[in-house]
N, C-alpha and C positions, 0 to 999 in steps of 0.2 A: 504494500500500500504506500502511495506517495504521500509524504508529509513535508511541511515547510519548517525550516529552522533558521534562526538568526545567528550568523557566524561572525559579524563585524560590528563595530561601533555604529550606532544609529545616526550619529551626527555626520553631516556631509555638506558639501557646497550647494548653493542654490542651483536649480536645474539650468539656469541661463549660462552657467560657466562650464557645463559638462558636455563632453563630446561622446557621441555614439557612432561607432562604425557599423554600418549595415552591409552585409555581404549577401548578395542576391542577384541571380542572373536574369530574373524576369522583370522587364522594364515597368510593367504595371504595378507589381508589388513594390518595387523601388520607389515609385512616385507616391503611392498611397502611404507607405510607412514614413517616408521622409517628410511628407506634408504634415502628417499627424504629430510626429515628434518635434518637428521644427515649430509648429504652432504652439506646442507646449513649452517651448523655450530652450530645447536642446539644440546643440550644434551637430548636425548629421552629415557624415561623409559616407559615400557609397562606393563599393567595389563590386564588380560583376563576376569575379573568379576567385577561387581560393588562394592562389599564389599572389594575385594582386592584393587580396585582403591582408595576407601576411605582411607584404611590403608596406601597406598603408598603416597597419597596426604598429609596425616598428617605427615608422616615420612620425605618426601623430600621437601614439600612446593614449588611445581613447580610454574614457572612464568605463565604457561598457561595449561589448562586441555582440552584435545580433547577427546570427548567421542562418542561412538555409542549410538543409542537410544535403540535398541533391544539387551539387554545383558541377560545372563542366569539367573541372580538373580534379582537385581534391574533394573529398566529401566534407561536409561540415564537421563530422566526427574527427576525421584525420587532421583537419585544420586546427581543431581544438587541442588535440594531442600535441601537435607541433608547437602551438603557442604556449601550452602549459610547460613545455620543456625549457622555455625561456624565462629566466628569473623575473623579467619585467612584467610578465603576465601571469605569475603564479596565483595572484589573488584578484585579478581583473575578472569581473563578471562576464561570462560568455554564455549567451542564451541562444538556444536553438528556436527558430521560428519556421515551421515546416508544415507541409500538408500530410506528412507521414503520421498516421494515427494508429497503425497496427500494434498489436501487443508486442512488447519487447523493444520497440523503437526508442521510447523514452529512457528505458534503463540503459540501452547501449550508449545513448548520448551522454548520460550522467557517468557511465563507466569510462568514457573517453575524456571526461574532465569538464563537461558542461555544468554551468551553475543552475540553469533552468531549462524547461522545455515547453514551448508554446506551440499550439497547433493552429493552422489556418482553417477557415477564414479568420482574418484578423478582426478583433473587436477594437475599432479605432478609439472608442470612448475609454476603454480600460487600459489600452496599451501604454500611454505615458505613465500612469500610476504603477503599472507592473514594472516598467523600467526603473522607476524611482525606488521601488521596494528592493529590487535586485541590487541596485547601487548602494542601498543602505545596509546590505548584508544578508538579505533573504536568500536562502539557498534550498533547492529541492534535494531530497535524499530518498533512498530506498533501502530496503532491508539488506543485510549483508548477504543473505542467500541469493537474493535477486541480483545483487551487484556482481557476485561471483559468476553466476550464469551469464549475465550480460557481458562481462569481461571475456569470457570464453567465446561467446558469439561474435563480439567485436573483433577479437584477435583472428578468428577464422575468416571474418569478412576482409580484414586487412591483407591476410595471406592470399586469399582468393583474388583480390584486386591486384595485388603485386604480381601474382603469377600471370594474370591476364595481361598486365602491362608489359611484362617481360616478353611474353609470346608476341604481343603486338609489335614491340620494338624489334624483335628478331625478324619478323616478317617484313617490317619496313626496311630494316637494314639489308635484308636479302634483295629486296626490290631496288634499293639504292645501288647496291653492287651491280645488279643486272643492268640498270640504266647507265651506270658509270662505264661498264664494259661496252655497251652499245655506243656511248659517246666516244670512247677512246678508239673503237674500231672505225667509227664514222670519220673521225678526224684523220686517222691514218690512211684510210681508203681515199678520202678527199684529197689529202696531200699528194698521194701517189698519182691520182688522176690529173691533178694540176701540174705535177712535175713533168709528166710525159709531153704535153704540148709545149711546156715552157722550155724543155730541153731542145726541142726543134727550133723554137724561136731564138734561143740563145745561139744555136749553131748557125742559123741563117744570118743573125745579126753580126756574128764574127766574120762570116763570109763577105757580108756587105762591107765591113770595115777593111778587109784585106784585099778586096777586089781591085784590080788595077783601074778599071773604068770608074769605080766608086771613088778611088783616090783622086783621079783627075777631076771628077765632079766636085769633090770636097775642096780641092785646092782652088777651084774657080768660084766656089760658093760657100762662104763662111756660115751662112744660115743652114745649109745642108749638113755641114760638119756638126753644128750645134744640135740639130735634130737627131742625127745618128748617135752622137755621144749620149744624149739624154735617153734615147731608147735603150741603148746597151746598159746604161747605168740603172734604169728602172727594171730591166729584166734581171740583172744581177741582184738587185735588192729583193725582188720577188722570189728569186731562187733561194736567197738566204733565209727569208721568212718561212718558206715551205720546208727547208731543211731543218729549221728550228722546230717546227711543228712535228716533223717526223721523229726527230731525236727525243723530244719530250714525251711523245707517245710511246716510244720504246722504253724510256725511263719509267713511265707510269705503269706499264704492263710487265716490267721486269725482263725486258728483252734487249738489254744493252749488251752488245757484242764488242768486246775489246780486242783490238789487234795489237797484242803485246809484243814488244821488241825493245832493243837497245834505244834509249832515249836520252838526248842531250837537252836537259831542261834549260840550260843557258841559251841555246839556240832557239828553242821553242819560244821563250819569253822575248828574246830579241826580235823575233818575227812579229810578235804581238805589239811590241813598242813601235816597230816600223809601220804596222797597219794603222796606228793612230797618230803617226808623226804629223801628217798634214792637218788633221783636226786639232791637234795640240798646238801647232804653229798658228793656225788661224784664230785660235782663242787665247793665244799667249799663255799657254799652260806649260809647265815643266814636268816631264815624267822622269823621275830619278831611278836609274837602273845601273847597277854595277855587275857586269857579266861575270867577273871573277868570283863573285859570291855564290854563284849558282852551280848545282851539281851537273856533271856532264855524263854520268854513267848510271842511268836508272833503267828499270824495266817497267814500261808503261805503254799506253796508247798515245803516241806523240800528238796525233792530230786532234783527238778528243781533249787532251790536256790543253792544247793550244786554244781550242774553242772555249773551254771552261775559264781559263785565265783571261781570255779576250773578253768574255762576258762580264767578268768582275771589273776589269779595267774600263770597259765601256760604261758600266754603271757608275764608276767613280767619276768619269769625265762628265757624264750626264748630270750629276748632282753636285758638281763643283763649279762655282762661278769662274768667269774669265780671270786669268792671271793666277790661277790656283796651282797647287803642287800635288802630284801623285808620287808617292815613294814606294818602290817595290824592293823588298828585301827577302833573302832566303837564308835560313839557318839550318845546317845539317847536323843531326845529332844521332849517332848510332845508325839505326836502320830506317830513320824517318827524316823528312825535310819539312820544315815549317815555312810556308810562304806567307808573307805579310804584305798587304796592299792597303796603304793608308792614304787618305785624301784630306783636303782642307775644305770640304764641301759643307752642305747644309745639315748633315747628320741624319740620323734615322730615329724616329720616335721609338720609345721603349716597347710600346705595344706592337710595333711593326717588325721588330728585329727577328722574330721567329717566322712571321707570315710572309716576309719578302721572298722566302725560298719556296713558297707554294706556287703551283701553276696558275697563270693568268692573274696573279696578284700584283697590283701596282699601287704605289703611294701617290701617284699623280691623279688629279681629277680628269676623268675621261673627256669632259667637255673642253679641256685645255690641251688635249692630245696633240702632239706634234709628230710628224713622220720622221724627223731627224733623230738619229740615235746619239749624235755627238753634240748637238746644241744643248745649252744649259736648260735643264728641265725637259729635254727631248723625250719622245715617246717610245713605245714598244708594245709588244703583246703581253708582257709580264711573264715571259718564258725564260729569259736569259739566266736568272739566278736559279730557277728550277732545274734547268738543263745542267747548270754548273754543279749543283748539289748531286744530281743523279750521276754525273760522270765521276765526280770525286768519290762518292760512296761506292760506285762500281769498282774503283781501284782499291777499295778497302780503306779509304781515308775519310776525313770529315771536314766540313766547312762551317764557320760561324762568323758573326759580326759583333763588334762592340762599338757603342756610340753613346755619348752623354745625352742624346736626344736630338730632336730637330729644332734648329733655330736659323732662319734665313738671314738674320742680321749678324749674330755672333759667330756663325759658321764653326760649330764644334767638330765637324768632320766625322768620318767613320773609318774603322779599321777592320778589314776582312782577313780572316786567318784560314789558311788551307793546310791541313796536316796530311801529308802523303807518305806512304811506305816507299822506300827506295826500290823495293822489288815487289811490284804488284802481282797478284795471283788471279786477277780477273773475277773477284767475288762480285756477283751481280746483286744489287740491292735496289729496291724501289724507293726513291727519295723524294719524288715530286708528288 
């Protein structure tokens, strides 16, 4: 049998200073209860979901929490148990207001930690006084025997809901993996389909460049020379983009194939520096590189390492203003070499320092995207660092970045670290 007991001091603040949090997903009930309690002088805040209610409770620390049992995410009982685990809500009145009137429902709510249990339809005339009594210390209770039975029923309910959620998550995860595989396969097939005609275009453009008739025409027409050079440059750029997509697709699916052999890392990095020499000159940047520091006898995939290091250097150039410095250093210790690429750029926000190695992630705003990869703030597909991580991890190494944060004025810079084994064994890992 349900009875009412007074567990707190009856003195309390006037209703006009008290806040009630109402957690209910039905708009009609929200409006009705809020109007009734607001008219009575209470400050009423409303949440539509259990998790939202928890966040609002922590933010506002209400004097009473009124909650429905059937919510879209957590049940009102689970929400109550969660709040009772927080010392800030150990004595806060938590009252269920629900349409559930079946036998045992009230007892389960009280077993979960509820102060009281009210059923719908709401009696608008009585509701404000009921809230006042609960805030003054009134509390419903049941017999110990009924409470034990309710606890068992509630625990079983929680376990059943947890099992259901786990199964649902497993099904959703399996579907996400299936869709992710479809996406990766589509990207790879599309890149292959694009590369075939692009290869022909590139071949014909080279023939056009080297043709004696074309040379005569170009010599007599500077405009034609500009058109041909622009066409070749665009084809080469498109080819580079497609190659990036193909590589990152292989990285994502664990199909990185390393062509391991003797590798002179000093020459590899010298090539990278040469690739960016013109861009660095045009932007008055200095790339510091001492060839004597770098190992000349490694076992690695020289071409893929060149691509990985090139992507890191290109990223440094992109986020370093004109007149900046990029310092490249290698330190060999035992069976490993640590490559450090440090810039004087804008830096990387702490929250971004892990995500920049994810596929298609970029810290730039897409609406400000630039097609240039070497201009300050230039664009890209967000694949460069993902490719880099995949290549480095396929060699059995690792890559990470350190930065004090992003500041476009103070320019704290960033430092990328690449730790590589001197003798790679071609361990394939999916890193993007």
